[in-house]
C-alpha positions in Angstrom: 109.3 55.5 98.7 110.9 57.9 96.1 109.9 61.4 95.0 109.5 63.1 91.6 109.4 66.8 91.5 107.8 68.5 88.5 108.4 72.2 87.9 108.1 74.9 85.3 109.8 78.3 85.2 107.9 81.5 85.0 108.6 83.1 81.6 106.5 86.1 80.6 107.4 85.4 76.9 105.7 82.0 77.0 102.1 81.1 76.5 100.4 80.4 79.8 99.2 76.9 78.9 99.1 74.3 81.7 99.7 70.8 80.2 99.0 67.7 82.1 102.1 65.9 83.3 101.8 62.1 83.1 103.6 59.3 84.9 103.3 56.0 82.9 100.5 57.6 80.9 98.3 58.5 84.0 97.8 62.3 84.7 99.5 63.3 87.9 99.2 67.1 87.8 99.4 70.1 85.6 102.5 72.2 84.9 101.6 75.8 85.7 104.1 78.5 84.9 106.2 79.4 87.9 105.0 76.4 89.9 106.2 73.1 91.3 104.7 70.0 92.7 105.8 66.5 93.7 104.6 63.0 93.9 105.8 60.3 96.3 105.9 57.0 94.4 107.0 53.5 94.8 110.6 52.8 93.7 110.7 51.6 90.1 110.7 52.7 86.4 108.7 55.8 85.4 107.9 57.3 82.0 107.3 61.1 82.3 105.5 63.1 79.6 103.6 66.3 79.2 100.5 66.7 77.0 101.3 68.5 73.8 99.5 69.1 70.5 102.1 67.0 68.7 103.1 63.9 70.7 106.8 63.0 70.1 108.4 60.2 72.2 111.7 62.2 72.0 110.0 64.9 74.2 109.4 62.4 77.1 111.8 61.0 79.7 112.3 57.8 81.6 113.7 57.5 85.1 114.5 54.6 87.4 114.1 55.5 91.1 115.6 53.6 94.0 114.1 53.9 97.5 114.8 57.3 99.1 115.9 59.0 95.8 114.4 62.1 94.1 114.1 63.0 90.4 113.5 66.5 89.0 111.5 66.9 85.8 111.2 70.3 84.3 108.5 71.0 81.8 109.4 73.4 79.0 107.6 74.9 76.1 109.3 73.3 73.1 107.8 75.2 70.2 104.6 76.3 68.6 103.3 74.2 65.8 101.4 76.4 63.3 98.5 74.5 61.7 96.9 75.9 58.6 98.2 77.1 55.3 100.2 80.3 55.1 101.5 80.1 58.7 100.6 82.4 61.5 100.5 85.5 59.3 97.8 84.0 57.0 95.5 82.8 59.8 97.2 79.6 60.9 96.6 78.4 64.4 99.4 78.0 67.0 99.5 74.7 68.8 101.7 74.4 71.9 104.2 71.6 72.4 106.0 70.7 75.6 109.1 68.7 76.5 110.2 67.1 79.8 113.9 67.4 80.8 115.5 65.7 83.8 117.8 68.0 85.8 120.3 67.3 88.6 119.3 68.3 92.1 121.8 71.2 92.2 120.2 72.8 89.2 116.6 72.0 90.1 116.4 72.9 93.7 117.1 76.6 93.3 114.4 76.8 90.6 111.9 75.0 92.8 112.8 77.3 95.7 111.7 80.3 93.5 108.4 78.6 92.6 105.1 78.4 94.3 104.2 74.9 95.4 101.0 73.6 94.0 98.6 71.6 96.2 99.2 67.9 95.9 96.4 65.8 94.4 95.5 62.2 95.2 96.5 60.7 91.9 99.8 58.7 92.0 100.9 56.7 89.1 102.1 53.1 89.7 105.5 51.9 88.6 105.9 49.4 85.8 
């Protein structure tokens, strides 16, 4: 088996949205601010994405996992997309967008140690 950690920093300046995180298109959990969770998966290739208002393949990441390895996927608020004429000042609606970045273990583990661990669900995506 291999393991993928998903985490999101607590940032009081961010909106508190909780986008679904997907492995190969299947929901695997939600990225809550200040939280982390993991999924044990079969070794293989995985496409990691987070639900956003505006889907952009440049916001997703791909990772190849060998047996016994771990990957660390951080979900970040990318930007707010303002829909409607005149922008936010004239009544436009803000839409949240998220990006997934892969981090090395030495950067991710301290952030995860400061997070609360979300309960693990039963959904596990299959490798391609």
